[in-house]
N, C-alpha and C positions, 0 to 999 in steps of 0.2 A: 633927574641926575642919578648916576647908579656910580657905584665904586667898584673898581676889578680889583678883585681879590689878590692877582697875583703881581701888579703894578701899582696896585695902592694909589691908582689915578683917577679921578672920578670922568665921567664919561657922558656926552649929553645924550638925551633919552632918543635922537634922530640917531644914533650910533646902533640902537638896538632892532632883533629883528622885527619888533611892532610900526616901528615908522614906515610911515606911509611911500611908495616906492616914490622914487623922479620919473616925471613925466617929459614929454615931448624933447628936446634936445639936450638936455641935462641928461634925461637917461643915456643917451648916446656916447656924452662924452664926460663918464665920471669925475674927469678933473675940475668941472664943475661944481661937483657936489662935495670931494674933500676938501678943495682947495678954500673954499667958503667957510669951513671950522677949521681951518690949519691953527696949531695954536704954535707960538714961536719956540717955546722950548723943545716943540718936536724936531725941530732943526738938525740941531746937533745928534739926535738919536740917530733921524734917518740916514745922515750925513758916515757918522761912525758905521752904522748897519751898510751902508754901501760901500766904501771902502772894505771893511771885511769880506763882504761877499764878493768884492773883487779878487781880493787875496785867495779866497776860495776857488772861487770860479776859474781863474786863470790856466792854474797847472790841471785842474779837471778838462777845460775845454780842450787843452792839448794831448791831453790822453783820447778824448773822445772824439777827435780829429781822427785821429790814427784809427780808430776802430771804422769811423767812414771811407776809411780808404784817401782820406784828404789830407795836405800840408797842415801843416802843425796852425798858423796862423788862420785856419778857417774855424776852428773854435774858438777861438779867440773873437774871433768875429761877429758870432753866433750869439754870444754873452755881450757884445758889446749896443749891437743894432736890435737885438731880440728883446732886451727888458725896456729899451728907452722907448720901445713903440708900444708895447703891451702897455706900460704906463697912461699911455693916453686914453686906451681903449678898454682894460680889463677893469673888474669891479675889485678882485682882490686887491688888500693893500699892503699882503707881505709875500704874494707868490713873486718868486724867481725865476724867469724865463734863460733858458739857454738849451746847449745840446744835452740830450740823455742817453744813457747808456743803451736802451733798447732799439730808440730809433737810430742812434749812429752806425751800431751794427745792420741793423735792416737797411740802412741807406748803402753801408758798405757792401754788404753780400749781394743787393741786388743791381745796383746801380754797375757791378763788376762785370756782367753777362751785357750791358748794354755801351758800356763807354770803350769796347773793344781795343783796350788796352792804352788809348789816349789822354793823358792825366788831363789836358784841356778840354776832353767832351765829358770827363766823369766829374769836372768842375761843374760843368754849365747842365748836366742832369741832376746834379743837385739842388743847384740854384732853381732849377725849374720845378722841379718837384716842391721848393717851398711854395712859388706863385702858386702852382695847383692848386695845394694845399690853403693857399688865402683865398682863391677863388672859391672851392668848396666850402669853406667857412663861412663866405659870406653869402653865398647860396642856401647853405646850412640855416642862418640867421633869417634870410628872406623867407623860407619857407616854417619856420618855426620846428625845425628839427634836433635842437636840444634835448630832449629828452627820449630821441632814440638810444642814446647810448646806453640809456637805463636797460636795456633789453640785451646787454650782455653780461653776464651774471659774475658774480663775484668768486664764484668756482671756477670758472672758466680762465678768470685772470691769476688767479691762484697759480694754476698750474702754467698757464704761459709764462707767466713772469718766471717760475723755476725753469722751467724749458732754457727761456731766453740767459737766464745767468748763464748756466753751464755752458751756453753754445758761445756765448763771449769771454767765459773763462776759457775757454779751450782755445779763441783765436791770440788770450795772451800768455799762456803757459808755455810756447816756444820763446817768448823774450825772458822771461825769465828765467830761461836754462839756457840761452844764450846761443838756440839753435835754429835754423831757418824755418821748421814749421813744413807746413801746406796741407793741402785735400780740401776736399769739399763735402762741408756739410759736419756733426758733430764726431760721428761715429769714424768716418775717415781722416779725419784728422786726430782724434785720438791714436788711431793705429800707427799713422804717418809720427807723430811725437813719439810714439812709444820707440819706433825702430831709430830714431835719433838721438834718444839719451844717451847713449855711450859716448856721442859727441858734446856733452854738455859742458858750458863753460864756468869751470865752478867758481870762479871770483866774478862773473858777473851773475852765478844763481845766490852766493853768498851775500852780493851786495842787494840783490833783489827781495831775498828772505829778511836783511837788514831793514829796509825801507818797508815792509809788511807787517814787520814787528812793528816799528815807531806808529805808525800808523793806526794798525789796531790798538796798541795801548793808550793812541791819544783820542782815538774814536771815545774808549771806554771812559778815559780818566780825564779829557778835557773834551768834551761835545760839544758841538758849534764854534770850535776854535779851528783857525787855519792852518790846522796841520800841515794836509799836503803843501801849502806854502814853505813849510820850516821843513819839510824833506827835500821838496827841489831845491831851496837854497844850499842846504847841507851839501848831497848830490853835488851842484856844479862846483862847488867849492875844493869838494874832496877832488874830484876830477880835471879839476884846473891847477891845483899846488900839488898833485902827487902823481906817481907813475901808473895809476891804475888805466888810465887813458889808454896804454899802449897793451891793453891785455884783452882786446877784442871787444870792448864798449864800442855799442852803437848809439850813436849819439843825434838830437834833434838838427845841430848844427845851425846854418844864419836864416833867421826870419825876415822877410821884407818889412822896414822900417816905416813907420805912418799909417794912417788912416786906409779903408777901404775906399776906392772909388765907387761911385754908385755906376753900376753896369745892367745891361739887362741882360737876361739869358742868350747865350748865342743861338740855343736851338727853341724850335717848337712843339708846341706838343705832339704834332701830326708827325715828326721827326725822329721819335722816343718809342719805341713799340715796348709798352709796358710802364709807362711813367703814371700813368691814371690807375691802374690798380697799387703801386708805390705810394702814391699821396694820399688814397683812400686808408689805406693800411696806416701809414705814417698817421695821418688824422684822427684814425680813432685810436692809436697810442697815445698820441697826445692828448686827446679833450678828453679821454678817461683819467688818465694821469693827472691832466692839470686841474681838471673840476674836483678830483679825488684830495688832492690837494689843498687847492683854493676852501673846498666846504672845512676842511678839519682845522683849517688856521684860523678861517671865520667866527667859528663854534668858540674857538679859545680865545679869541679878542672880542667876543661879544657883537658880533654885526654877522650878515649876509651877504651872500655874493649874489650874482645875475648868473644863470647857467646860461640863459641865451647871449647875456653880454659878453659872456667869455670868448664866445666864437668872435668874434669883431676884435675883441682882446690878442685871439689868439691868431686871427687871421691877418691882424696888422703886423705883429712880430714875424709871421713867415712871409709875409709879402716884404717888408723889410731886409730879411735874411736873404730872400733871392735877389733882389737891387744890389745888395752890397753883397756879393760873392761868399755867401757864408752859406747853410745847408738847413732843413726843417729844425724847428725850433719848439719846445715843452715846457711847461711849468713842471719841476721836478719836486717832490717832497725833502731830497736830503738840502738842493740850495734853498729850498723856500725856509728848511727848518734854520738853515744857517742867517739867514736875513732875518727872521721874526726873533732869534734868540738875543742877537745884535743889537736888539731894540728900532726895528723897521716900523714905524706906525702908520706910511703912505706911501703910495709908488713912487715918492721924490727919491726914496732911497734907493731905487732902480736907475734914476737919472744921477746920483753920485756914483752907482757903481759903474755908468757908463764914461764917466766923466774919467774915475781912474784908471779904468782898462785903456781911455783914448790916449791919457798921458803916457802909461806903460808902451802903448805900441810906437808913439810917437819918440819916447826917448830910451826906453830898456829893453828892447828887444835884444840888444847885443849881449845881453848879459844872459841867455838859455842860449846860447851859443853851445858850451856844453853839456847840457841836460842829457844822462841816459834815458833811451829809452825803456829801460828795463824798471826805471822808477815810475815814468807813464803805467805800464803794465800792473804795476803794485797796486797806485791808483786806482784803476780801472777793478782791477779785481777786488778791492775792501768794497768799492762802491756795488758792484753789482752782489756782494753779499747779502746785502739787506732786500734783495729779489728775492732770496728763498726763503719764506715765512714756514718754518717745521714746526712751530707751535701751530698755526692756524689748519695747516695740512693732518695735524695729527685730532685736532677738534673736529675736521670735517670728517676722519676716518671715523672718528668715535659717535657722533649726530649722525651722520647718512652715508653710507657706503657706495648708494649709486653716487650720490653728489661727488665722491671721492673719485669713482670712476669716471664719472665726465672730466673731473678736474687732472685726471692722469692721460685722458684723449688726447686734451690740448697739451699735456707737455709733452707726450709721446710724438704728437704731429709738431713741435717744435723742435725735437731731436732728430725727426728721422725726415723731414721735409723743409727746414729751413724756418726761420723767423718770419718772411713774408707769409708763406705757404701756411705756417704755423696759426698767423692772425686769421689768415680767410678760415681753416678749422674752427679757430675758436669762435669766428662769427657765427659758420653755419651749425656747430654742435649748440650754441647758447640758442639759436632761433630753433632748430629740432628740438631742443628740450623745452623751448616754450611752446610751439606746434604739439606737441606731446602731450604737456600737461593740460594744456587747453581742450586736446582732443579727444582726452581720456578723464573726465571731471568725476571727482567721486558721487556716487550716488547714495545717499545715506540711506538706510532703511528702518524706520523711527518705530520705538516703543514708548510705552508711558509709563511716565518717571512718578513712582507712586508717592500718593499723598498730593501729589498736584494736579494742574490741567495742561502740562505743559508733556512735551513728546521729543525726544533726543534719540540720537543714532544707538541704537541695541546691539550694535555690535561692538562699540566702544563702551557702553555701559549694560552690560550682562544684567544686572538687576531689573533694567526697565522690564514692562508686562508686555506682551504680545496681546492682540484685540484678537480673539478667534474671527475667522472669516473676514478680515481684515488687513490690507495689505497697503502703509504708508510709506513713500519715499520722498525725500529732499535731493534735488539736485544742487550740488554747493560749487555753481557756476553759471552765468549766464547758457540759455540754451540756442546754440548758434548752429547755422549750417555745415561745421564739420563736426561737430560732436554730438547732436541728435540719433546718430546711429548707435552709437555706444548706448547712450541712455537708454533707448528702447532697448536695446540685445539686454543690457543689465536688468531692467523691470521684467522682461519676459522671461529670463532667467530665472529671475526670485518666483516669480508666478509659477512656475515651471515646479520648482521645488519646494511650494509652500505644502506643509504639513495635512491642511485638511482644504476642503473646496473652499473658496474666497468669492464672497458678493460683493464685494469695495474695495477699491482701490483708490488710496488720497496721496494726492500731489501737492506737496506743498511746494510753492514758489517764493517763499519768503528770501531764499536765498540766491534768486537768479533775476538780478537787476534788468537783464535784456533778454527777450525773447525775438527771435527774427523770424522772419514769414516761413521761415523751414522749422524752425522750433514750435509752430501754431499748430502746424500742418501735421507734425511729428505725434501732437498730442490730440490733435483731432483723429490721426489714424489709429491711435491706441485705444481711443474712444471705440471707434467701430469693430477694432479687434476685439476689444474685452466685453463689447456688447454681443459680439454673437458667440463668444463663451459665456453669457449669460452674467456677465461682472460689470458694475456700475462704475464710473470715472467719476470723480471729485476734484474741482483742483480749489485752493484755499489760499490766502494769503497773498495774492498777486500785486505787483507794484502797478501806481497809475496805468504808465506806458504798458505795461505788459497786457493789463486788462482791458486796452484800446484797442491792441493787435489782436489778440483772443476774440473779442465782440465783433470784432471787421471781420473775421474768418467765421463765424456762425458759432463757436463752441458755448456760449453761454445757453443758447435755446438748446444745446445738446446734453452736456453733462451740467447745467443747472448753475444756478445763482452764485456768482464768485465774487461779490462785494467784498471791497477792503477789511471791512470788520470778522468776515467769516477766517475762523481759524480750525485749526486738525481739530482741536477739542468738542468745536459744537459739530461738524458732520459727524464724529463718534458719536455724540449726545443723541442727532438724530437719529444714525445706526439703530442705536439701543433701543430705542424707540421712547426718549427722555426729552422732557421740554428744554430747548436752545435757541439759539439764535441763526439756523443753519437756512432757515425759511422766511428768514426776515428781510 
């Protein structure tokens, strides 16, 4: 048993990272794991957390639905069914599922070009996208592709999120100023907004700024509380009992009462050009954000999530969204933090949240009639503020100007090309960065560490001693077909620039866990080239599998024995004529 210092509750050892993973059908159905250990005292906490999450989620989902270009109730449907179905298959106990700002914006700007001005087609494409995401999730689960998300660097996401935040904010500023807005893309929208500023509705602007101030103060002094709900209620009351509604405020209007019907999307994938790239981009964003938030919450609460199982949880949530008139959903850190801070112990909190939202849809939708759109804009503006991490950008600038530049490429890609193409740019840049690093590994040239039998990078350790007539190098990566020419060129460049004639070149393979056929043949080619120049090549510290392929290529007969116990020091001792192990 282990004591949680924050909650002062005793957790069973099975909740900790060291517990053996569940197997069989229990692994596919997480409720079978956490229900068996459910404690009665958690019920009240899950219920309170669920009601709190619903109070937070309803106003936020209304705002995000406007970003997606859909009627407000579609955002509520996302929270209603997304969390309920995630609770059946997700591995996180505190993750909250619903619409997010980036995905809502991605859906809105992309579907606009596909819908041809038809609201019904717009809703069908959004629902179809959610279904396609669910299919992609299942395929990714079957082929164990959950680790592929790790290839998208944090640096890329840092710039992407900042660009997405500014793009989303630009869509909401016209509502804040009470003007029409317009334009495509960030810069065109900014120019359009600037031209409309003389027409600002100052009553709407003042109301929006007051809402922003309350939301920001609540975020600072009352974190985790449903401040947005408070602002929504107050704004509805004010517009209902005062003449402000006659000053040009746009309101949400009537929402359909009742629960959404089960309905298959009216369209098929072949009917909508571009739905596959949209679904892939949404899946990428949803999975990265969901797993990141789930891992952070799991670490804080003393357990581990199953990244592969999260694909099923996310897939189930999106499948439900597509079949119940919603649009793509994900797990967001902000709503999940609300759920966690409100005391959620298990995914049962999501069930209580869905029940609360369902009751509101059946009996309370009429109360939202006079909700001003400017308040929804204020909620979105506060929400996307958290996507811009200035502190982390400064840190990246100090640590690596190159990484900062990569982040700015993603940032600029979103602003110049839009969120969908910005996602693609971010993925491509991540892949190119990975390929660049893999294709240009560091080749360390070694020197003797005084007073030891060890050798290390002489460039980083100028006090190291060079060995006359000997060049020693170590490739700090596997030797594979796409980097062998870089390694060969780096070695020959060093050979040509050597201060004196060389008699021996030593290749330390201790940091090359894999050598493929091209790598083995590159070493054989080096041997032939060095032999023609009167230089001997020796190989040391090769791993077992590496030794096997090198021997299969006949390297040992040509360069000499390279058993697992041969070190750089042994070869240097032999070169100097001292007794050692090189000939053992």
